[in-house]
TORBALO-130259 format. One record per atom (N, C-alpha, C): residue number from 1; residue in one letter; atom name; x, y, z. Coordinates in steps of 0.02 Angstrom, whole numbers. Atoms other than C-alpha are relative to their C-alpha. Layout:
REM TORBALO-130259
num,residu,atome,X,Y,Z
NUM,A,CA,X,Y,Z
...
***
This chain:
REM TORBALO-130259
num,residu,atome,X,Y,Z
1,M,N,53,46,-17
1,M,CA,1189,-512,-1500
1,M,C,-25,7,72
2,R,N,22,-8,-69
2,R,CA,1183,-468,-1316
2,R,C,-52,55,8
3,I,N,47,-56,-5
3,I,CA,1078,-314,-1350
3,I,C,-73,-24,-7
4,I,N,68,25,10
4,I,CA,926,-416,-1405
4,I,C,-32,-24,66
5,P,N,30,19,-64
5,P,CA,897,-499,-1234
5,P,C,-13,60,45
6,V,N,9,-60,-42
6,V,CA,918,-330,-1149
6,V,C,-62,38,-23
7,I,N,58,-35,27
7,I,CA,790,-248,-1264
7,I,C,-63,-40,15
8,L,N,57,42,-14
8,L,CA,672,-395,-1244
8,L,C,-21,5,74
9,A,N,15,-6,-72
9,A,CA,684,-385,-1053
9,A,C,-31,68,15
10,A,N,28,-67,-11
10,A,CA,650,-197,-1059
10,A,C,-72,3,-24
11,V,N,68,0,26
11,V,CA,495,-224,-1166
11,V,C,-47,-39,46
12,V,N,41,40,-45
12,V,CA,430,-360,-1050
12,V,C,-14,39,64
13,L,N,11,-40,-60
13,L,CA,455,-248,-898
13,L,C,-48,58,-12
14,F,N,44,-56,16
14,F,CA,369,-101,-983
14,F,C,-72,-23,-7
15,V,N,68,26,10
15,V,CA,219,-205,-1037
15,V,C,-29,-23,66
16,G,N,23,22,-65
16,G,CA,206,-283,-865
16,G,C,-19,58,45
17,A,N,15,-59,-41
17,A,CA,212,-114,-779
17,A,C,-62,36,-24
18,T,N,59,-32,28
18,T,CA,81,-44,-896
18,T,C,-62,-38,19
19,A,N,58,40,-18
19,A,CA,-37,-188,-863
19,A,C,-16,6,74
20,W,N,11,-6,-72
20,W,CA,-13,-172,-675
20,W,C,-30,67,18
21,A,N,24,-67,-16
21,A,CA,-51,14,-679
21,A,C,-72,11,-23
22,D,N,69,-7,23
22,D,CA,-223,-17,-756
22,D,C,-46,8,59
23,S,N,47,-11,-54
23,S,CA,-350,58,-639
23,S,C,-63,33,-27
24,R,N,64,-28,21
24,R,CA,-531,112,-649
24,R,C,-38,22,63
25,V,N,41,-24,-55
25,V,CA,-646,213,-538
25,V,C,-73,-18,-14
26,F,N,71,18,5
26,F,CA,-821,143,-509
26,F,C,-38,45,47
27,I,N,43,-40,-42
27,I,CA,-957,256,-443
27,I,C,-63,-39,14
28,I,N,58,41,-19
28,I,CA,-1091,164,-347
28,I,C,-43,39,49
29,A,N,46,-32,-47
29,A,CA,-1243,218,-248
29,A,C,17,-21,71
30,N,N,-14,12,-70
30,N,CA,-1212,233,-63
30,N,C,-66,-15,36
31,Q,N,65,19,-27
31,Q,CA,-1364,137,-4
31,Q,C,8,-29,70
32,A,N,-1,26,-68
32,A,CA,-1395,108,179
32,A,C,-30,-70,1
33,D,N,22,69,-1
33,D,CA,-1411,-78,211
33,D,C,-14,-25,70
34,G,N,11,20,-69
34,G,CA,-1428,-78,399
34,G,C,60,-31,33
35,Y,N,-60,31,-27
35,Y,CA,-1255,-155,421
35,Y,C,56,50,9
36,G,N,-51,-51,-7
36,G,CA,-1155,7,412
36,G,C,54,-3,-53
37,V,N,-51,6,53
37,V,CA,-1055,-47,259
37,V,C,3,65,-39
38,D,N,2,-62,38
38,D,CA,-1112,110,169
38,D,C,41,55,34
39,Q,N,-37,-52,-35
39,Q,CA,-1040,223,304
39,Q,C,75,-15,1
40,C,N,-71,18,2
40,C,CA,-876,126,309
40,C,C,31,19,-67
41,L,N,-25,-19,66
41,L,CA,-856,150,121
41,L,C,2,75,-8
42,A,N,5,-72,11
42,A,CA,-914,330,119
42,A,C,50,40,40
43,Q,N,-47,-36,-43
43,Q,CA,-802,384,262
43,Q,C,72,-21,-13
44,G,N,-67,24,15
44,G,CA,-652,289,191
44,G,C,31,-36,59
45,E,N,-25,34,-59
45,E,CA,-638,195,355
45,E,C,25,-70,-16
46,R,N,-29,66,10
46,R,CA,-543,33,374
46,R,C,-52,-55,-8
47,C,N,52,51,3
47,C,CA,-704,-65,396
47,C,C,-29,-7,-71
48,G,N,25,3,69
48,G,CA,-747,-27,213
48,G,C,47,-34,-48
49,A,N,-50,30,44
49,A,CA,-589,-107,144
49,A,C,-23,-66,-29
50,Y,N,22,66,24
50,Y,CA,-663,-282,132
50,Y,C,-53,8,-55
51,A,N,53,-11,49
51,A,CA,-817,-220,39
51,A,C,29,28,-65
52,A,N,-30,-29,60
52,A,CA,-712,-115,-80
52,A,C,41,-52,-38
53,H,N,-39,52,33
53,H,CA,-592,-259,-115
53,H,C,-45,-52,-33
54,S,N,47,48,29
54,S,CA,-737,-378,-144
54,S,C,-33,27,-62
55,Y,N,31,-32,59
55,Y,CA,-818,-256,-263
55,Y,C,49,-3,-59
56,C,N,-49,1,54
56,C,CA,-657,-243,-364
56,C,C,12,-71,-26
57,R,N,-11,69,22
57,R,CA,-627,-431,-367
57,R,C,-59,-26,-41
58,S,N,58,23,38
58,S,CA,-804,-458,-430
58,S,C,-1,28,-71
59,R,N,-6,-30,66
59,R,CA,-757,-352,-580
59,R,C,68,-15,-32
60,D,N,-64,25,27
60,D,CA,-594,-446,-616
60,D,C,59,48,10
61,F,N,-57,-40,-20
61,F,CA,-479,-320,-532
61,F,C,32,-33,60
62,A,N,-36,33,-54
62,A,CA,-348,-372,-406
62,A,C,-16,29,68
63,R,N,10,-31,-65
63,R,CA,-382,-246,-269
63,R,C,-29,69,-6
64,A,N,22,-69,-4
64,A,CA,-457,-82,-215
64,A,C,57,42,28
65,T,N,-54,-44,-24
65,T,CA,-332,59,-196
65,T,C,-28,59,39
66,A,N,31,-56,-36
66,A,CA,-456,190,-131
66,A,C,-75,-7,-3
67,Y,N,73,-3,0
67,Y,CA,-637,216,-85
67,Y,C,-19,59,44
68,R,N,21,-59,-36
68,R,CA,-728,372,-28
68,R,C,-66,26,-27
69,R,N,61,-34,23
69,R,CA,-889,473,-39
69,R,C,22,54,-49
70,I,N,-16,-53,48
70,I,CA,-891,589,-187
70,I,C,-53,54,5
71,R,N,45,-58,-1
71,R,CA,-968,761,-195
71,R,C,-40,1,-64
72,P,N,41,-4,61
72,P,CA,-1110,794,-318
72,P,C,34,37,-57
73,D,N,-33,-37,54
73,D,CA,-1000,917,-414
73,D,C,56,-40,-33
74,E,N,-50,43,31
74,E,CA,-878,776,-451
74,E,C,-31,-47,-52
75,M,N,35,44,46
75,M,CA,-1010,683,-552
75,M,C,-30,39,-58
76,T,N,35,-30,56
76,T,CA,-1089,716,-719
76,T,C,-75,-5,11
77,D,N,73,3,-5
77,D,CA,-1275,744,-742
77,D,C,-29,-64,-29
78,S,N,26,62,30
78,S,CA,-1288,575,-828
78,S,C,-16,-54,51
79,I,N,15,50,-52
79,I,CA,-1302,483,-662
79,I,C,-72,10,21
80,P,N,71,-6,-18
80,P,CA,-1486,447,-628
80,P,C,-9,21,73
81,G,N,16,-21,-67
81,G,CA,-1559,533,-477
81,G,C,45,53,28
82,S,N,-45,-51,-26
82,S,CA,-1423,665,-462
82,S,C,-30,70,-7
83,T,N,31,-65,11
83,T,CA,-1548,805,-495
83,T,C,-31,28,63
84,G,N,26,-27,-62
84,G,CA,-1606,823,-315
84,G,C,-73,-16,13
85,S,N,71,17,-9
85,S,CA,-1778,739,-325
85,S,C,-11,-43,63
86,C,N,6,43,-59
86,C,CA,-1744,637,-168
86,C,C,-28,41,58
87,R,N,31,-34,-55
87,R,CA,-1844,679,-13
87,R,C,21,-26,69
88,H,N,-23,23,-65
88,H,CA,-1753,583,125
88,H,C,76,1,2
89,S,N,-73,-5,-7
89,S,CA,-1577,588,194
89,S,C,33,-65,-24
90,G,N,-38,59,21
90,G,CA,-1447,471,123
90,G,C,-7,-17,-73
91,C,N,4,15,72
91,C,CA,-1507,466,-56
91,C,C,43,50,-38
92,N,N,-44,-40,43
92,N,CA,-1407,540,-198
92,N,C,70,5,28
93,E,N,-69,3,-23
93,E,CA,-1248,494,-106
93,E,C,34,-57,-37
94,Y,N,-37,50,39
94,Y,CA,-1117,400,-203
94,Y,C,70,-10,29
95,V,N,-66,18,-21
95,V,CA,-954,313,-167
95,V,C,42,-17,-61
96,A,N,-46,17,53
96,A,CA,-805,304,-283
96,A,C,48,-52,26
97,I,N,-47,54,-17
97,I,CA,-703,143,-277
97,I,C,50,-4,-56
98,T,N,-52,7,50
98,T,CA,-537,140,-368
98,T,C,28,-70,2
99,C,N,-23,69,5
99,C,CA,-491,-34,-427
99,C,C,62,-3,-44
100,Q,N,-62,8,39
100,Q,CA,-322,-89,-493
100,Q,C,12,-72,-17
101,R,N,-15,68,22
101,R,CA,-270,-241,-592
101,R,C,65,-24,28
***
């Protein structure tokens, strides 16, 4: 009879660890807003942490584990505007934010 509580505890720990490990990468446009938030996110600087965490919390995730600028070759062609039709600097730049539950 002692084996049942041990098995039950192992299952609860496994399910809890699996739920905690749930993460997702969001790709967002790196749009200049005049406040420098875009550069903080794109450069992975500390000043971008608050924006990244807020973005994740707004999507029901607990926190941001990473944020950085992504290269065009890391994206698929399904992202609008990634074909190079932009004529000014700063467009077609994207930031990846990794959110974790």
